[in-house]
Steps between C-alpha positions, in 0.01 A plus 500: 500500500299218673689208650186286529619247244861482604567180696740548788591351831563859624433554866545875449608742227776755468388787273761742378436850371706823469416873546702811432381680812587370847211683668254351255662158574440553870141607438423207271656252746287635784183468291577142405573394860206699642252333252632159575629445150854458630642370823817700455659728238877531512623816336857488373714805466509684170696332218540570131287345236610491139216409262361542154191720476336617181818441301739676735736367765396665827683516840313589816529464874238266636410329830403138492203364699498137605139421589404178684143372459294187502373307202143613595590867464742492212253596222353788707850624589604501135188683398550761779868550400404543135226748600703705748832494329625829351676333204334447166630141492604404850725211582287249684665157531368218716726226616362195691638424840489126529735460803579709793480514880151351561422756777592786273286364210209443743543865618458620138183302469363629829575866414338473157187297597 
């Protein structure tokens, strides 16, 4: 899951993951921020996910976490998510943030340095 060879002009990264338990999402978000792997984790209200799993169509309530981190911490964040996540195959999607309010992007870097 390493991003070391992915060229990008990203100043920060938005990492998306989902969990089926809001209290587990709160706990995971706190750990990520406390350990400096994320500057901020925005937890969206529960929504429905419809997906294919092991040959069956499943429907579950899930909360979405929007995790903001720096390029320097992305690999470690993804590894921690994969390790701490309760799902067998968690959704961990990283999107580069190439533009944004400079002060906000600098804040992300400061919080995750």
